[in-house]
N, C-alpha and C positions, 0 to 999 in steps of 0.2 A: 740411401747409400750415395746417390748422385749428389745430393746436397753436401754430404760429408766430403766427397771427392773434390767438389768445387771449392770448399773451404780450404782443403789441403793445397789446391792449385794456387789459391790466393797467397798462402804462406810461402810457397815455393817462389812465386813472383817477388814477394817482399824480401826473400832471403838475400838476393843480389844487392839490394839497396841497404839492407841492415848491415851486411858485411862491409859495404863501402863507407858507411857513415859511423860505424862502431868506433867509439872512443873520441869522436870529434865533436866540437862545440857547434851548436846551432842557436842563434839568437832569434827569439820570437817576439815581435812587437805586437802588443794588443792595445786597443784603445777605441775611441769613438763610441757610438751608441751600442756597440757590441757589449761593452762593459755592463749595460743595463739588461742584456738579454740572458737570463739565467740558463736557459736551455743551451744556447750557443756556447756560453762560457763553460758549462759543464763538459760538453763534448770536446772543446779545445783543450781544457786542462786535463781531461782523461787522455787525449792524444799525447800531451806532453809527458804524462806519467808512463804511457806505453813506450815512448821514445827512450826514456831513461831506463826502463825495464830491459830493453833489448840492447843496451850498451851505448846509446847516444848521450850527449851531455847538453840538454836544453837549458837555456838561460832566458827568462822572461823579463821583458822591459814593458812597462805599461803606462798608459795615460788614464784619463777619466774625466774628460771635459764636460760631459753632460751632467754628471753628478756635482761637479764644481759649480757650474752655472746655477743649478738648483739650490745649492747651499748658499751661494751668494744672494740669490733672490730672497731666500728665507731670512737672510741677514739684512735685507734692505739695500744691498749693493747691486748696482746695474753693471753688467759686464760691458767692457769697451774693447773693441778689437781694432788694431792698427796693422794694415798689411797682412791680415789673416792671423795675427798673433794677439793673445789676450794681454791687455795692459794690466800690470800687476803692481798695486801699491802694497804697503805693509799689511793693511787690513785684509786685502785680497789674498796675499801670500799666506797668512795664517790659516785661511780657509783651505787653500790649496794643500798646505802641509797636512792639515787635519783630515781632509776628505781623501786626498790621493795617497799621501805617504804613510798614513796611519790606518784609516778605515778600509779603503779599497785594498791596499797592500796586505793588511792583516787578513782580510777576508779571502783573498786569493791563496795565501799560504794555508789557511785552514781548509779551504776546499780541496787543495791538492792532497793534504794529509787525509782528509775524509775519503778521497778516492784511492787511497792505498799507497800514495807516494810520499816522499820526504821533500820538504821545502823549508827555506828560511828567508826572512826579509833582509834585504840589504838597503835599509832606508834611513834617512836622516832622523826620522821620528823614533827609531829603535836603536840609535847609537851605533849604527853600522853602515854609515854612508860610504859610497864608493864613487860618486859623481862629483866632480869639481868643475867650476866654470868662472866666467866673467860676464859682466853685463853685456847684453846684445845691443849693438849699435846699428840703428837703421837710419836711412836718409830718405827725405821726400824728393819730389821731382825737381826741387830747387837745390838739391844737395845739402839741405839743412838737416842737422842731426835731430832725430826724434827720440824723446825720452820715453822709454817703455817701462820705467820703474824697475822692478826686480824680475825682469825677464832675462834669462841667461842663455849662453851657449857653452857647450862643454869644451874645456881645455885639457882635462886629464881624467882618466879612469883608473882607480886603484884596482888593478886586475887580480892581485894576489888573493884577496878574500873570495872573489868569484871563482877562480880556478880551484881554490882549496875546497869549496863546497862541491864543485863539479867532480873533483877527484874522490870525494866521499859519497858520490851518487845522491847528492842533495840538490834540488832545483833552486837556484837563486832567483828571487823575485825582486825586481828593482823598479821603483817608481821614478817618474821623470821629474824629480826634484833634486837640485844640487846645492852644494855649499860654495861660497866664493872661494876661489883658489888663492886666498891671501892670508890664510890662517884664522880668519874670523868665523863666527857662527852665522853669518848672514846667509839666508837661503835664497835660492833662485828658482823661478818657475821656468822649466825647459820644455820645449816641444818634444813630444814622445818619439816622433820619427827621428829627430835630431839625437836624442839620447840613445836610442837603439842603434843608430848608425855608428855613433862614437864607441859604444860598447863592442859592437861587432868588429870594428877596425882594431881596437886596442887588444882584443882577445885573439885577433887573427882567426876569426870563426870560419868554419867551412861553409856555413850558410847563414843568411839573414832572411827571415820570413816576415813580411809585412802582412798581418792579418787585417784585411780591409773589409769594407761593406760592399765592394764590387768584386766581380769574379776575376779581375786582373786588369792589365793594361788594354784599353780599348782604343781603336782608331776613331770610333764614334762614341763619346761618353754615354749617350742615351741608348745605345744598341748593344745589349749583352752578347749578341752573336758576332760582334766585331772584335772580340778579344783576341789578342796575339798570344799564341801558346808559348813561343820562345823566341828570343832575339839576342843578338850580340850587342855589346856596348857600342860598336860602330853603327849598327842599325838604329839603336836608340837615339844616338846623336843626330842621325839623319831625320828621324821622326820629330825630334825637338825643333830642329832647324826649319822643317817644312810646315810646322804648325799643327801637325797631327795630334800632338799631345797638348792638352789644354787644362786650365783650372788647377785644382789642387794636386793633380798628378804631375805637373811640371816640376815643383821642388822635390817631390818624391823620387822621380826618375833622375834628376840631377844629383841627389844624394846617393842613389844607387850607383851611378857612374863613378862618383868620387870614391865610394866604398870599394868598388871593384879594383880601382887603381891602387888601393891601400892593402890589397892582399886577400880580401874575402872572395872565395871562388864563385859562389852562386847566390843570386838573390831571387826570392819568390814573392809574388803578390797574389794573395788568395782571398776568397770570400769566406769569412769566418762563420757565416750563417749556414753554410753547407755542412751537413753533419760529417764529422771526422775529416774535415778539409785538410788538416795537417798531415794525417796519415795517407790520404789519397794523393797528395802532392809529392810527398817524400818517398813513399814506399810502393808506388805504382809507376809503370812505364809511361802511361798517358799523362798523368798529372791532372790537376783541375784548375790551375791558374796560369800566371805568366812567369816564366823562368828567364832571367837575364844573366848572361855569362860574358866574361871578358872576350873570349874568342869562340868561334864556332866549334861545336862538339864534333 
């Protein structure tokens, strides 16, 4: 009986957050090596199905860099990275489209359906693309332009199909592949964080959740105990300026700050390997990751 009462207490705690987030869009970014972890992905997708079941509107944006690198190796193509981004020629782009926008995207949709939810692909490979962009322009230390091939940045998100699926309680699943915003059929390989950020901004999502391989923002990248539970945009800027935030977390936090300025209320960074991390972060008072807000709560 005590175990049953504890379960009821958990539901009562979650009720406050369920009511607060009911009917609102949450964009969930998934990527990295997590995509190869079947157990972690099953729990994350089950969390997304639960969110939809209680009246939230989850939208999944995903990458799949590890699988792409493996497919390129099998094809005899050596990945080349410039300033942390994968150089993408036409041959590499075809692999990105096949692996990311077709195979991984289709698998995620099937998994969600197998878990009892409804999901549909919004992918260039299935004739339902919603991401449009232009070639990404980078500069070296001499201010010379770097050719990244078909690497892109998002200029426009077709939000109507996304909202239409959400209103029908179907989870949209969007790969980080775009089409050129010039009416052509030329594809672009887009960073998954960049794609998720753009989707959250254009949808004016209530939340953006980065499902990461670390437990949140750390003042010491090598010390899990240095995680910051919550901070404001002002504090995040101070940490960037002081050098507390390093490595790949720098562009992620910069994107978070820009996203908060564009109307998204809260951003979360969580460890996707923690079982049911999404539910623990969203539906409990303590949370399990880092929450970033525009102003102090």
